[in-house]
C-alpha positions in Angstrom: -111.3 97.9 87.5 -107.6 97.0 87.1 -106.7 94.0 89.3 -103.5 94.1 91.4 -100.5 92.4 89.9 -98.3 90.2 91.9 -94.7 91.5 91.6 -93.6 91.0 95.2 -90.3 89.8 96.4 -87.8 89.0 93.7 -90.2 90.2 91.0 -90.2 93.7 92.5 -86.5 93.7 92.7 -86.3 92.6 89.0 -88.5 95.5 88.0 -86.4 97.9 90.0 -83.2 96.5 88.4 -84.6 96.8 84.9 -85.8 100.4 85.5 -82.2 101.2 86.7 -80.8 99.7 83.5 -83.1 101.9 81.4 -82.9 105.1 83.3 -79.6 105.0 85.2 -78.6 104.3 88.8 -79.7 107.6 90.1 -82.9 107.8 88.2 -84.9 104.7 89.2 -85.9 103.6 92.7 -88.6 102.1 94.8 -91.2 104.8 95.6 -91.2 106.7 98.8 -93.9 108.2 101.0 -94.1 111.3 98.8 -94.6 109.4 95.6 -98.3 109.2 95.3 -101.1 110.4 93.0 -104.2 111.8 94.7 -103.3 109.7 97.7 -102.6 106.5 95.8 -99.0 105.4 96.5 -96.7 104.3 93.7 -94.4 101.3 93.7 -91.5 102.5 91.6 -90.3 105.8 90.3 -88.6 106.1 86.9 -87.0 109.2 85.5 -86.1 108.4 81.9 -83.4 110.5 80.2 -85.2 110.8 76.8 -88.1 109.7 74.7 -86.3 106.4 73.8 -85.8 105.5 77.5 -89.4 106.5 78.4 -90.6 104.2 75.6 -88.6 101.4 77.2 -90.3 102.0 80.5 -93.7 101.8 78.9 -92.7 98.6 77.1 -91.5 97.1 80.4 -94.8 98.0 82.0 -96.7 96.4 79.1 -94.7 93.1 79.4 -95.4 92.9 83.1 -99.0 94.3 82.9 -98.1 97.2 85.1 -99.8 100.7 85.2 -97.9 103.9 84.6 -98.8 107.4 85.7 -96.7 110.4 84.3 -95.6 113.1 86.7 -94.2 116.5 85.9 -93.5 118.9 88.8 -96.4 117.3 90.7 -98.3 120.5 91.2 -101.6 119.0 90.2 -101.2 115.3 91.0 -104.0 115.7 93.6 -106.4 117.0 90.9 -109.0 114.6 89.5 -110.0 111.1 90.4 -107.7 108.7 92.4 -106.1 106.2 90.0 -107.0 102.6 90.6 -103.3 101.7 90.9 -100.0 103.4 90.4 -97.2 100.8 89.7 -94.6 103.1 87.9 -94.6 106.8 88.4 -92.9 108.1 85.3 -91.2 111.4 86.1 -90.8 113.6 83.1 -88.2 115.9 84.6 -85.4 114.8 82.2 -87.7 115.2 79.1 -86.8 118.9 79.2 -85.3 121.6 77.0 -86.3 124.1 74.3 -85.6 123.1 70.7 -83.9 125.5 68.3 -86.4 127.2 66.0 -85.5 129.4 63.0 -86.0 133.1 63.5 -89.5 134.2 62.7 -90.9 130.7 62.9 -93.4 131.8 65.5 -93.3 128.5 67.4 -91.1 126.7 69.9 -90.7 123.0 70.6 -90.5 122.4 74.4 -89.8 119.3 76.3 -92.7 118.1 78.5 -90.7 118.3 81.7 -89.5 121.8 81.2 -90.8 124.3 83.8 -93.1 126.9 82.2 -91.3 129.7 84.0 -88.0 128.5 82.5 -89.5 128.6 79.0 -90.8 132.1 79.6 -87.5 133.3 81.0 -85.6 132.0 77.9 -88.1 133.6 75.5 -88.1 136.8 77.4 -84.4 137.4 76.4 -85.5 137.6 72.8 -88.6 139.7 73.4 -91.0 136.8 73.1 -93.3 134.8 75.3 -95.8 131.9 75.3 -99.4 133.2 75.9 -99.6 130.8 78.9 -99.7 131.9 82.5 -100.9 128.8 84.4 -101.4 129.5 88.1 -99.6 126.5 89.5 -96.1 127.6 90.7 -93.3 125.5 89.1 -95.7 123.7 86.7 -94.1 122.0 83.7 -95.3 122.5 80.1 -96.4 118.8 80.0 -98.3 119.2 83.3 -100.0 122.4 82.1 -101.2 120.6 78.9 -102.1 117.4 80.7 -104.4 119.4 83.0 -105.3 121.9 80.3 -104.6 124.5 82.9 -104.9 128.2 81.9 -104.5 131.5 83.6 -105.8 135.1 83.0 -104.4 135.3 79.4 -106.9 132.7 78.4 -109.4 135.5 77.9 -107.6 136.7 74.7 -105.4 133.8 73.7 -107.4 130.7 74.6 -106.5 127.7 76.6 -103.1 125.9 76.8 -104.6 123.4 74.3 -105.4 126.3 71.9 -101.6 127.2 71.8 -100.7 123.8 70.5 -99.2 123.5 67.0 -97.9 119.9 67.4 -97.3 117.2 70.0 -95.0 114.3 70.4 -96.2 111.6 72.8 -95.8 108.0 73.7 -98.7 105.6 73.4 -99.2 103.0 76.1 -97.2 100.4 74.1 -94.2 102.8 73.9 -94.8 103.9 70.3 -93.7 107.5 69.7 -96.4 109.4 67.8 -96.1 112.9 66.3 -99.5 114.7 66.0 -100.0 118.1 64.3 -99.3 119.6 60.9 -102.9 119.9 59.9 -106.5 119.9 61.2 -106.6 116.1 61.7 -103.2 116.0 63.4 -104.0 118.9 65.6 -107.3 117.4 66.6 -105.4 114.2 67.6 -102.9 116.2 69.6 -105.6 118.1 71.5 -107.2 114.8 72.6 -104.4 114.6 75.2 -105.1 118.0 76.6 -106.7 117.6 80.0 -106.2 113.8 79.9 -104.2 113.7 83.1 -101.7 111.3 81.5 -104.4 108.7 80.9 -104.1 108.7 77.1 -100.4 109.1 76.5 -97.1 110.3 77.9 -96.2 113.7 76.6 -92.7 114.0 75.3 -92.6 117.5 73.8 -95.0 120.2 72.5 -94.7 122.7 69.8 -96.4 125.9 70.9 -97.1 129.3 69.4 -94.7 132.1 70.4 -95.6 135.7 70.2 -93.8 139.1 70.7 -94.0 140.3 74.3 -96.3 143.3 74.6 -94.6 146.7 74.9 -97.0 147.9 77.5 -99.1 146.2 80.2 -101.6 147.9 82.5 -103.9 146.5 85.2 -107.0 148.5 85.8 -108.8 147.7 89.1 -112.3 148.4 90.1 -113.5 147.4 93.6 -116.7 145.2 93.6 -119.0 144.0 96.3 -121.6 141.7 94.7 -121.8 139.2 91.9 -124.6 141.2 90.2 -122.3 144.3 90.2 -119.6 142.2 88.5 -122.1 141.0 85.9 -123.0 144.6 85.0 -119.4 145.8 84.9 -118.3 142.9 82.6 -121.1 143.6 80.2 -120.0 147.2 80.0 -116.4 146.3 79.5 -117.1 143.8 76.7 -119.5 146.2 75.0 -116.9 148.9 75.0 -114.6 146.9 72.7 -111.5 147.5 74.8 -109.8 144.3 73.6 -108.7 143.2 77.1 -106.0 140.6 77.5 -107.6 139.4 80.7 -110.8 140.0 82.8 -110.2 138.6 86.3 -112.3 138.6 89.4 -111.3 138.2 93.0 -114.4 137.9 95.3 -113.2 137.0 98.8 -115.5 135.2 101.2 -115.9 138.5 103.2 -117.2 140.5 100.2 -120.8 141.6 100.6 -123.1 144.6 100.2 -121.2 147.8 99.5 -120.3 149.7 102.6 -120.1 153.5 102.8 -116.8 154.6 101.4 -114.5 156.6 103.6 -113.3 159.9 102.3 -109.6 158.9 102.3 -110.3 155.8 100.1 -112.3 157.9 97.7 -109.6 160.6 97.5 -107.0 157.9 96.7 -109.2 156.4 94.0 -109.5 159.7 92.2 -105.7 159.8 91.7 -104.7 156.4 90.2 -101.0 155.7 90.1 -99.5 154.5 86.8 -96.4 153.3 88.5 -97.3 151.4 91.7 -99.2 148.3 92.6 -103.0 148.5 92.7 -104.2 149.1 96.3 -106.1 146.2 97.8 -109.1 148.3 98.6 -111.3 148.5 101.7 -111.6 145.3 103.8 -114.4 143.1 102.6 -114.3 144.2 99.0 -113.6 142.2 95.9 -111.8 143.4 92.8 -112.5 143.2 89.1 -109.2 143.7 87.2 -108.8 144.2 83.5 -105.4 143.7 81.9 -104.7 145.8 78.8 -101.7 145.0 76.6 -100.2 146.4 73.4 -98.3 149.5 72.2 -97.9 152.3 74.8 -100.1 154.9 73.0 -102.9 152.4 72.3 -102.8 151.0 75.9 -102.9 154.5 77.3 -106.0 155.4 75.2 -107.8 152.3 76.2 -106.9 152.7 79.8 -108.4 156.2 79.8 -111.6 154.9 78.3 -111.8 152.1 80.9 -111.2 154.5 83.8 -113.9 156.7 82.5 -116.2 153.7 82.3 -115.4 152.3 85.8 -115.6 155.7 87.6 -113.8 157.3 90.4 -113.0 154.2 92.4 -110.7 152.9 89.6 -107.0 152.4 90.2 -104.4 151.8 87.5 -101.0 150.0 88.0 -98.1 148.7 86.0 -98.0 145.5 88.0 -100.5 142.8 88.8 -102.4 142.6 92.2 -100.9 140.1 94.7 -103.7 137.5 94.0 -103.3 137.6 90.2 -102.7 134.2 88.6 -103.4 132.2 91.7 -106.2 130.0 93.0 -108.6 130.9 95.9 -108.2 127.5 97.5 -105.5 126.2 99.9 -104.2 122.7 100.6 -106.9 120.7 102.3 -109.8 122.7 100.8 -112.3 121.3 98.4 -111.4 123.0 95.1 -114.1 123.7 92.6 -114.1 124.9 89.0 -117.3 126.5 87.7 -117.9 127.0 84.0 -121.0 128.9 82.8 -121.9 131.5 80.1 -120.8 134.9 81.3 -124.4 136.1 81.4 -125.1 133.6 84.1 -121.9 133.8 86.2 -123.5 135.9 88.9 -126.3 133.3 89.2 -123.7 130.6 89.6 -121.9 132.4 92.4 -125.2 133.3 94.2 -126.2 129.6 93.9 -122.9 128.5 95.4 -123.3 131.0 98.3 -126.9 130.0 98.9 -126.0 126.3 98.9 -123.0 126.8 101.3 -125.0 129.2 103.5 -122.1 131.7 103.5 -120.0 133.6 101.0 -117.5 131.4 99.3 -114.2 132.8 97.9 -114.3 132.9 94.1 -111.5 133.9 91.7 -110.9 133.5 88.0 -111.6 134.5 84.4 -114.9 136.2 84.9 -114.8 137.5 81.3 -115.1 133.9 80.1 -117.4 132.5 82.9 -114.6 130.2 84.2 -113.9 130.7 87.9 -112.6 128.7 90.8 -114.0 128.5 94.3 -113.0 127.0 97.6 -115.0 125.1 100.2 -113.5 124.7 103.6 -111.8 121.3 104.2 -113.6 121.2 107.6 -117.0 120.7 105.9 -118.4 117.2 106.4 -118.5 115.1 103.2 -122.3 114.9 103.2 -122.5 118.7 103.4 -120.1 119.1 100.4 -122.2 116.6 98.5 -125.4 118.5 99.2 -123.8 121.8 98.1 -122.7 120.2 94.8 -126.1 118.8 94.1 -127.7 122.2 94.7 -125.2 124.1 92.6 -125.3 121.7 89.7 -129.0 121.8 89.5 -128.8 125.6 89.0 -126.0 125.3 86.5 -127.6 122.5 84.5 -130.4 124.9 83.4 -127.8 127.5 82.4 -125.5 125.1 80.4 -122.9 125.3 83.1 -121.0 122.8 85.2 -119.2 122.4 88.5 -116.2 120.1 88.7 -114.3 119.1 91.9 -110.6 119.5 91.1 -109.3 118.2 94.4 -110.7 117.5 97.9 -109.8 115.8 101.2 -109.9 112.0 100.9 -113.2 111.6 102.8 -114.9 114.2 100.6 -113.4 112.7 97.4 -114.8 109.3 98.3 -118.3 110.7 99.1 -118.9 113.1 96.2 -119.3 113.0 92.4 -116.3 114.8 91.1 -117.6 115.5 87.6 -121.4 115.9 87.7 -123.3 115.3 84.5 -120.9 113.9 81.9 -121.3 114.6 78.2 -119.2 112.9 75.5 -118.4 110.0 77.7 -119.0 107.4 74.9 -116.5 109.3 72.7 -113.9 109.5 75.6 -114.3 105.8 76.2 -113.7 105.1 72.6 -110.5 107.3 72.6 -109.2 105.5 75.7 -109.8 102.1 74.2 -108.0 103.2 71.0 -105.0 104.7 72.6 -104.7 102.6 75.7 -106.6 99.3 75.2 -104.9 97.7 78.2 -105.9 100.6 80.5 -102.4 100.8 81.8 -102.0 104.6 81.7 -103.4 106.3 84.8 -106.4 104.0 85.0 -109.4 105.6 86.7 -108.1 109.2 86.3 -110.6 110.2 83.6 -114.3 110.8 84.0 -116.4 107.7 84.2 -113.6 105.7 85.8 -111.7 105.4 82.6 
């Protein structure tokens, strides 16, 4: 537990004045009502203009024994545990930009505060992209890495952490560290993935860049039950179609398959290659496969997949409306389930049984990583009971269920993480990189 520091009155003014000297008049201030992390209010906000200024902020915090929590666009600040205290909220918005890379280098150095969509728009002009499609709108590159957030393209290209070639970050004492350039350096860089800013302040990341695919096709098959999804995914993976993404959207209303009406079946027999995939009958879910590559190759694989999926299949050149988005809304209890793909259906059934009702599920079914939403109106003890039941099923299947975010009463009442493995190693890393526990204390599992 990090005890509260006394910096009231003139001491607080002195800190604000010093932050202003470091960051500039318009870029340092006392925190306002919106400056909080998972409900914990900050005291000051600092927006340093570069790595040197950010290091000075950290050194100031070290001298006065203050805590620091980094913030990008703030899209996932309500994820994870509530920090024990937030003295300085270090906004990375000015640690932005895309470094010049020689042609053919295959990498790009990107400032941590750069919005991911801005990076993609810049690369698109040269026919390139990052294989990152994080669902959070407006997320920064640093925020995506700090949460290790991934979207549909994770199926083929791996997580955000897997895209790392190198990383520049500031340790708790303000020392700038460059990690990468070999297996040991890369392993060090990847320690900060998913660390929620509790191991270091990301300054910039060097990421792999790839050519944008010439052709992209979304093939949609309506689904009604988790077991049906299980059988279809097995068939897709066995067919060696090399999908870029295998995504599932199973709404709360999805259930046993209804009798199809003739109009819906007639439409399904004539898939459009130019329009958006139809949503399908009410109460159905959707299994969507993204195929990427050269036009002829994608066309051949699409034909094989349509044949595999049958007459209800639709094909489109654009993603369905729910693509690259989470099934939860503000105020919900947001869950992430990870389980071997052979047991994904069992995990979804377990969640439904524990909740007593179908629960919306969406995510990378081809990897066994999906998200689910429990209503924010559920009492905390009910949510806790659901988590216990689901985790008992997942434990036997080498899976886990993590609470990403939740209403304050629920967050206080439940175990966010479930059974923790590797906690001793995480504790050792925290002690090595942040011995004073000044960076986002309490944000990591185990209260680290």
